[in-house]
N, C-alpha and C positions, 0 to 999 in steps of 0.2 A: 146903975144901969149901964149896959153895954153901949158903946158909941156906934157900933155897926152890927148889923145882923146879916148873916149869909146862909143861904139854903144849899145844903149838900145832899145829893141823892145817891144812894147806893143801889146799883143794879147788877144783874148777872143771873145765871141759872139757879134754880132752886137747889138748896143744899150746899152751896159753895162756902157758906159761913158769913153772909152779909150781916145777919142779926148779931152774930157772935162778935164780929169786928166792931159794930156799933156799941154793943154792950161793954166790950173791953175798953173802948175809948171813953165812953160817957160815964161809966160807973166803975171801971177797973174790975170787972167781974167776968167770970166764964162759967157757963153751965154745960155739963155733958149732955143734958137732955135736949133733943132737937125738936123745936116747936116751929112749924111752918108759919111764916108770916102770911096773914090774910089781907090782901089789898096793900095798904100803906100804913106804916107806923112811924112815929118820930120821937126824938128826944132832943133836948137842948143841952149844949155844953159851952160854958164860957171859957175863953182862953185869952192869954195876953200876947200881943204882938207889938214889939217896939214900945212897950210900956202902956199900950192901949188895950182896953178890955173890949173884946168882940164876942158876939154870940154866934155859935154855929148851930143851925137847925139841921139835925141829922135825920134824913128821911130814908127809912128802910123799906124797900119794895119787895113785893112777892115775885118769885121767879117763875111761877107756874104759868102755863100758856093762857089760861082763862083770865088772868089778871093783866095781861100785857097792854090792853087798851087803856086801863086806868094808869098804869105806870108811865106810858108814853105821854099822857096828859100833863105829867109833872115835869117833864123835860123843859117845857116852855119857860118856867120860872126858876129854873135851877141856876145857881151861881157856879156850882161845880158838880161833876158826876164822877163817882168812883165805880169803875167797872171791875168786878171781882170774878175770878175763876178759882177752881180748886186744883192745885198742882198734882193731886193724886187722881184726877178725873180728866181724861183726854177729851171726853165729850164736852165738858164745860169750857175747855180751852178752845175747841173748835167753834163754839158758839160766840166767842169774842167778836168775830167778824159781824155776826148778826147784830149784836148789841152796839158795836161801834157805829154801824150804819144808822141804827135807830137814834142814837145820841146825836150824830151829825145832822140828821134830818130835823130833829125836834128841838135841840137846845139852842139858846140864844147866842148871838155873837159874843165872843169873849169868855164863854163858859170854860172853866178850867176842867180838863179831863185827865184822869190818871187810870192806869191799869194796875191791878193788884193780883198777885198770885198768892192765895191764902193756903193755910195748912202746911207751911214749909217745915214745921216740926216733924212731920211724918216722912222722914227721910227714906225709910225702907219701902214705903208705898208710893213714892213719887214717880210719876210718869212723864211730867212736863218739866224739862230742864230750865234752869235760869236763863240760859242762852236763848232758848226758844221764846221765852216770855219777853226778854229784852228786845229780841228781833221783832216780835209782833208789835210791841209798844212803839218801837222806833219807826216801824213802817207806817204808823198812824200819828207820828209826831207827838206821842204821849210819854210822859215819864213813867217808869216802871218801878214798882216796889214789891217786896215779898213780905208777907206777914204770917204770924201765927196768933190767931185770936186766943188760943189756949194758953200760950206762954206770954203773950203780950209783945213778942218781938216784932218790931217794925210798925206797929199800929199807930203809936203817937206820931211817928215820923211822917206817915201819910197825911194825917189830918193837919199837922203843923205846917207841912209844905203847902197844903191848900190854903190854910189860914193866912200864911205869910204872903202867898201869891195874890190872894184876893185883897187883903188889907193894904198891900203896897201898890194897888192900882190896876190889877188885872180886870176887875169889874167894879162898878159902883155898887154899894150895898142895895140889895133888893128890898122893896117894901113888902116883906113877906107877911101875908095875912093867914091867920089860922082858919079862915073860912075854907081853905083847901080841905080841911078835915071833913067838910060836908060830904065829900065824895066817898068817904070811907064807908058810909052806911048804904051806899047805892049798890045794887046788885051788878057785878061786872058783866059786861057782854063778852061772850066767847069769840075768839078769833079763829077757833078751830085749831088744828094741829099742823097746818100746812105752811108754817113760816119758813122762809128760805134761810138757810144757814150753810156754812161751808164745813 
């Protein structure tokens, strides 16, 4: 059994590849088929840090507007949050500001936050440069990574950075209860479409 359990939440706009990032890390798989996450889904992945086995609970969140109330409720117990955007989608990048403010309001003290630019393999379709991604992350004091869930580039690096940060004392392991799943069967309340974003 793992000595420590940490809860990592993936957030960001719909279609940026959150589920694909999680699947690549947890199962080393990639699917071309796009299936929208409904509410919250999760997988467990055991990793070793400094010779110690720890469990990462990877929570994949829906990016659609109607699920944002449910997603925000998960910030409270998160040990780390990965905020992903799509480097080929300017709109998803502009919504980083919205997500950062939500994370900062809802997450506990000491929560590890990282910003990830996904789909970096699509070089010809890229519209958000690495420099802009790094500058955005830097302005929020977050580390910045680029990933391709399709090729696997950078994915392990993100999660191992978080695992090492958490295990080496950024946060005490959360007592993560799977009763969180009870919320999955609840009908999400809509927040409408008037969320503020830059």
